[in-house]
C-alpha positions as CSV (number, residue, x, y, z in Angstrom):
1,M,0.1,0.1,-0.1
2,P,1.3,3.5,-0.8
3,A,3.3,5.2,2.1
4,V,2.1,8.5,3.3
5,V,4.0,11.2,5.3
6,V,2.0,13.6,7.5
7,V,3.6,16.9,8.4
8,G,2.4,18.5,11.7
9,A,1.4,16.4,14.7
10,G,-1.2,19.0,15.8
11,M,-4.9,18.0,16.0
12,V,-5.6,17.8,12.4
13,G,-2.2,16.0,11.6
14,S,-2.7,13.4,14.4
15,S,-6.3,12.7,13.4
16,V,-5.1,12.1,9.7
17,A,-2.3,9.9,10.9
18,Y,-5.0,8.0,13.3
19,H,-7.3,7.3,10.8
20,L,-4.9,6.2,8.0
21,A,-3.3,3.8,10.4
22,R,-6.2,2.5,11.5
23,R,-7.0,1.5,7.9
24,G,-3.6,-0.3,7.4
25,V,-1.9,2.7,5.5
26,P,2.0,2.8,6.3
27,V,2.1,6.4,7.6
28,T,5.0,8.4,9.2
29,L,3.9,11.5,11.3
30,L,6.5,14.1,11.5
31,E,6.5,16.9,14.5
32,Q,9.0,19.6,14.7
33,G,8.6,19.9,18.4
34,P,9.5,17.5,21.2
35,A,5.7,16.3,21.5
36,A,2.7,16.4,19.7
37,A,0.3,19.6,20.4
38,T,3.1,21.9,21.3
39,G,1.9,24.4,18.7
40,V,-1.3,26.2,18.2
41,T,-3.4,23.1,19.2
42,G,-2.3,23.3,22.7
43,D,-3.3,27.0,22.7
44,S,-6.8,26.3,21.6
45,F,-10.0,27.1,23.8
46,A,-11.2,23.9,22.2
47,W,-15.1,24.6,22.3
48,I,-16.8,22.3,20.0
49,G,-20.2,22.1,18.8
50,G,-22.4,21.6,15.5
51,S,-24.4,24.9,15.8
52,R,-22.1,27.4,17.1
53,G,-20.9,30.3,15.2
54,D,-19.8,30.9,11.6
55,W,-19.0,27.9,9.5
56,P,-17.5,29.8,6.3
57,G,-17.3,28.1,2.9
58,G,-16.8,24.3,2.8
59,A,-17.0,24.1,6.7
60,Q,-20.8,24.3,6.4
61,D,-20.9,21.1,4.7
62,L,-18.9,19.4,7.6
63,R,-20.9,20.7,10.7
64,E,-23.5,18.1,10.8
65,Y,-20.8,15.5,11.4
66,V,-18.8,17.1,14.2
67,L,-20.6,15.7,17.4
68,A,-21.2,12.2,15.9
69,D,-17.3,12.0,15.0
70,Y,-16.5,13.0,18.4
71,Q,-18.7,10.5,20.0
72,R,-17.2,7.8,17.7
73,L,-13.7,8.8,18.9
74,E,-14.6,8.5,22.5
75,A,-15.9,4.8,21.7
76,E,-12.6,4.1,19.7
77,L,-10.2,5.8,22.2
78,P,-11.1,5.0,25.8
79,H,-9.0,7.7,27.3
80,V,-10.8,10.4,25.5
81,T,-13.3,12.5,27.3
82,V,-15.7,15.1,25.8
83,R,-17.0,17.4,28.4
84,R,-20.7,17.8,27.2
85,T,-21.5,20.8,29.5
86,G,-23.4,22.9,27.0
87,S,-22.9,26.6,26.6
88,L,-24.3,30.0,27.6
89,S,-23.7,33.1,25.7
90,W,-25.1,36.7,25.9
91,A,-24.3,40.0,24.6
92,D,-24.1,43.7,26.0
93,T,-27.3,44.5,24.7
94,P,-30.7,42.7,25.1
95,A,-31.0,39.9,22.3
96,D,-33.4,40.9,19.5
97,D,-36.7,39.0,18.7
98,S,-35.2,36.8,15.9
99,R,-35.5,33.0,16.8
100,P,-32.4,31.0,18.0
101,G,-30.9,28.7,15.4
102,P,-31.2,24.9,15.4
103,G,-30.2,23.3,18.6
104,Q,-30.3,26.7,20.4
105,F,-32.5,27.9,23.2
106,R,-33.2,31.4,24.4
107,I,-33.4,30.9,28.2
108,G,-34.2,33.4,31.1
109,R,-32.3,34.1,34.6
110,S,-33.8,31.4,36.6
111,D,-32.6,28.7,34.0
112,I,-29.2,30.4,33.7
113,T,-29.0,30.5,37.4
114,A,-29.7,26.6,37.5
115,L,-27.0,25.9,34.9
116,E,-24.4,28.4,36.5
117,P,-25.2,28.9,40.1
118,N,-22.0,30.5,40.9
119,L,-22.6,33.6,38.6
120,R,-23.3,36.7,40.7
121,H,-25.1,38.6,38.3
122,P,-26.9,36.4,35.6
123,P,-28.4,38.3,32.7
124,D,-32.1,38.4,31.8
125,Q,-31.5,36.0,29.3
126,A,-29.1,34.0,27.4
127,I,-28.6,31.6,24.4
128,H,-28.2,28.0,25.6
129,I,-26.8,25.3,23.4
130,P,-27.0,22.1,25.3
131,S,-25.1,20.1,22.8
132,D,-21.8,22.3,23.0
133,A,-19.0,20.6,24.5
134,G,-15.3,21.0,25.2
135,V,-12.0,18.8,25.0
136,D,-8.7,19.0,26.2
137,P,-7.0,19.5,23.0
138,T,-3.6,18.4,24.1
139,A,-4.7,15.1,25.9
140,L,-6.9,14.3,22.7
141,T,-3.9,15.0,20.3
142,H,-1.7,12.6,22.4
143,A,-4.3,10.1,22.6
144,L,-4.8,10.2,18.7
145,V,-0.8,10.0,18.1
146,A,-0.6,7.0,20.6
147,A,-3.5,5.2,18.9
148,A,-1.7,5.8,15.4
149,G,1.4,4.2,16.8
150,A,-0.6,1.4,18.3
151,H,-1.9,0.8,14.6
152,G,1.5,0.7,13.2
153,A,2.3,4.5,12.5
154,T,5.7,5.9,12.8
155,V,5.9,8.9,15.1
156,L,8.9,11.2,14.9
157,H,9.4,14.1,17.0
158,E,11.8,17.0,16.8
159,T,11.7,16.3,13.1
160,A,11.3,19.7,11.3
161,A,10.2,19.6,7.7
162,T,12.4,22.1,5.6
163,C,11.2,21.5,2.2
164,L,9.5,19.0,-0.4
165,Q,11.6,17.0,-2.4
166,V,10.7,17.6,-5.9
167,T,12.0,15.9,-8.9
168,N,10.8,16.6,-12.2
169,G,7.7,18.4,-11.0
170,H,6.9,15.4,-8.8
171,V,7.1,15.5,-5.0
172,E,8.8,12.3,-3.9
173,G,8.8,13.0,0.1
174,V,9.9,15.6,2.7
175,L,13.4,16.9,3.4
176,T,13.6,17.2,7.3
177,S,16.2,18.1,9.8
178,T,17.0,14.2,10.3
179,G,16.9,13.5,6.4
180,L,14.6,12.6,3.6
181,H,11.2,10.8,4.3
182,A,9.9,9.4,1.0
183,A,6.3,8.9,0.5
184,T,3.7,8.5,-2.4
185,T,1.6,11.2,-0.7
186,V,2.6,13.9,1.7
187,V,-0.1,15.4,3.8
188,L,0.6,18.9,5.0
189,T,-1.3,19.9,8.1
190,A,1.3,22.1,9.7
191,G,-0.9,25.3,9.8
192,T,0.9,28.6,9.1
193,N,4.0,26.6,7.8
194,V,2.2,25.2,4.9
195,P,2.6,27.9,2.4
196,G,6.4,27.9,2.9
197,L,6.5,24.1,2.1
198,C,4.0,24.8,-0.8
199,E,6.2,27.4,-2.5
200,P,7.5,25.1,-5.3
201,L,3.7,24.1,-6.2
202,S,1.4,26.0,-8.3
203,V,-1.4,26.5,-5.7
204,D,-3.1,29.6,-4.4
205,L,-2.6,29.4,-0.6
206,A,-3.1,32.6,1.6
207,I,-3.1,31.7,5.1
208,A,-3.0,34.4,7.6
209,A,-1.6,34.0,11.2
210,S,-4.2,35.2,13.6
211,P,-3.1,35.6,17.2
212,A,-4.9,34.4,20.0
213,T,-4.4,34.4,23.7
214,L,-5.6,31.9,26.2
215,A,-5.0,32.0,30.0
216,R,-4.9,29.0,32.3
217,V,-6.5,29.6,35.8
218,T,-6.6,27.2,38.9
219,A,-10.1,27.3,40.4
220,P,-12.4,25.4,42.7
221,P,-13.7,22.4,40.9
222,G,-17.1,23.0,39.5
223,L,-16.8,26.9,39.8
224,V,-17.8,27.1,36.1
225,K,-20.3,24.3,35.0
226,T,-20.8,25.2,31.3
227,I,-18.8,27.2,28.6
228,V,-19.6,30.7,29.3
229,A,-19.3,33.5,26.8
230,R,-19.9,36.8,28.0
231,P,-19.4,40.1,26.1
232,D,-16.0,40.7,28.0
233,F,-14.7,37.0,28.3
234,E,-15.3,33.5,27.8
235,V,-14.3,30.7,30.2
236,R,-14.6,27.0,30.6
237,E,-13.4,24.1,32.8
238,V,-11.0,22.0,30.8
239,R,-10.7,19.3,33.7
240,E,-11.6,19.4,37.3
241,G,-10.1,22.6,38.9
242,D,-8.5,23.9,35.8
243,L,-10.1,26.6,33.7
244,L,-9.5,28.1,30.1
245,L,-9.9,31.8,30.0
246,V,-9.8,33.7,26.7
247,V,-7.9,36.9,26.9
248,P,-8.4,39.7,24.4
249,H,-5.2,39.9,22.3
250,V,-3.1,43.0,22.1
251,E,0.3,43.6,20.9
252,G,3.2,44.3,23.3
253,T,4.3,42.6,26.4
254,A,3.2,45.0,28.9
255,A,-0.2,45.5,27.4
256,L,-0.8,41.8,27.0
257,E,0.0,41.4,30.7
258,R,-2.6,43.8,31.6
259,S,-5.1,42.4,29.3
260,A,-4.6,39.0,30.9
261,Q,-4.8,40.4,34.4
262,D,-7.8,42.4,33.5
263,A,-9.6,39.4,32.1
264,F,-8.7,37.3,35.1
265,Q,-10.2,39.9,37.4
266,R,-13.5,40.0,35.3
267,M,-13.9,36.5,35.7
268,K,-13.4,36.5,39.4
269,A,-15.8,39.0,39.8
270,A,-18.4,37.4,37.6
271,F,-18.5,34.3,40.0
272,Q,-18.8,33.9,43.7
273,G,-16.4,31.5,45.4
274,S,-13.7,32.7,43.1
275,D,-11.3,34.0,45.7
276,Q,-9.3,30.7,45.6
277,C,-8.7,31.3,41.7
278,R,-5.1,31.8,40.7
279,L,-3.7,32.9,37.2
280,R,-1.2,30.4,36.2
281,G,0.1,31.8,33.0
282,Y,-1.0,32.7,29.4
283,R,0.2,32.1,26.1
284,T,-0.3,33.5,22.5
285,G,-1.0,31.0,19.7
286,K,-0.9,31.8,15.8
287,R,-3.9,30.2,14.6
288,P,-3.9,29.6,10.5
289,M,-6.7,31.4,8.9
290,P,-7.0,30.3,5.3
291,A,-8.7,33.0,3.1
292,H,-10.6,30.0,1.4
293,V,-11.8,28.2,4.8
294,P,-10.9,25.4,5.3
295,V,-8.4,24.1,2.7
296,I,-8.7,20.5,2.2
297,G,-7.5,18.6,-0.7
298,Y,-4.8,17.6,-3.4
299,A,-2.4,20.4,-4.1
300,T,-0.8,18.8,-7.2
301,R,-2.4,17.0,-10.3
302,D,-0.3,13.8,-9.6
303,R,-1.9,13.6,-6.0
304,S,1.5,13.7,-4.4
305,V,0.8,16.6,-2.1
306,Y,-2.6,17.0,0.0
307,I,-3.2,19.9,2.1
308,A,-5.3,20.2,5.3
309,V,-5.5,23.8,6.9
310,M,-8.7,25.2,8.5
311,H,-10.1,27.1,11.4
312,S,-11.6,25.9,13.8
313,A,-9.3,22.9,13.5
314,I,-10.2,21.3,17.0
315,T,-13.8,21.3,16.2
316,M,-13.2,19.6,12.6
317,A,-10.4,17.5,13.0
318,P,-12.0,14.2,13.9
319,T,-14.4,14.7,10.7
320,V,-11.8,15.9,8.6
321,G,-9.2,13.1,9.4
322,R,-12.0,10.4,8.7
323,L,-12.7,11.9,5.4
324,I,-9.2,12.4,4.3
325,A,-8.1,8.8,5.4
326,D,-11.2,7.8,3.0
327,E,-10.0,9.7,0.2
328,L,-6.4,8.7,0.3
329,V,-7.4,4.8,0.7
330,T,-10.2,4.7,-1.8
331,G,-9.2,7.2,-4.4
332,R,-12.5,8.7,-4.4
333,P,-13.4,12.2,-3.6
334,A,-15.6,12.8,-0.6
335,S,-18.6,14.8,-1.6
336,E,-18.5,16.6,1.8
337,L,-15.1,18.3,0.9
338,Q,-16.1,19.5,-2.3
339,R,-16.1,23.1,-1.4
340,C,-12.9,22.9,0.5
341,R,-10.5,22.2,-2.2
342,P,-7.3,24.3,-2.8
343,L,-7.2,26.6,-5.7
344,A,-4.7,26.0,-8.5
345,H,-3.0,29.0,-10.2
């Protein structure tokens, strides 16, 4: 069976490698860092759901599969836990009279208090999405990598891809810091590094790096019970006693420190019983934002290079990994990915 090299052991690359290895494909997963999920995956808020937010372009065609694919992964990987807490969100101004979308419910203060009893000042109304959930993106990625290895995949850390090996217009593999890794197909899932690797190819690949800052907070277990999206911050419990807090990103070290401290103080003021909360630290990740969102498919006519870059990668990775593996194994295009294809020059 043809060999595949996957570049990038974030959530998407690990999912692709796992699904390929599970189907018996010889696959090598390359990661430039010392472990999987050391890049933007580890800096993700990891709020997943099929009815939240905008789903631009081809992402809209994938949303209906998200929750089912996460449920499938839970069954296949016993150590994976999806925290199905639901979400609560509200804006500065009262919501208008438009109806919530599918799977969304407008609820009043008493229901909000029942879901989040520690909120000091619950709003008059909020949007509740019971199906929304969160995952620990680092733990899930590590579980995917371990399962890929158990199914025969080769996983190489501290192996940075430097360029594609191109001979007579055909990509034969990946040159890395440790040498050449030959492959029939190279799958590029390395986020903002993908455009540089694709320079020798005739593919239109505009991927911006969008900074996002996330703080980690130690808190009493159960202080925050759902995913709370207020106008001034978003917070959720990623594991017992460990909160993730979205920090408004600003440029400059001192300004970012103030932004993190301000977000932390707003979060503490919002919840009673928060006196024991401690800000453990914060970090900024560079999220890949393709102009054509998401970008999934072959980048060469001979099918020697396949690209998978998207936002939000955590939400879509289980579905995308399954569909990519099916395309590579069967040779048949997945109709769900039709609007995600890279644009050739």
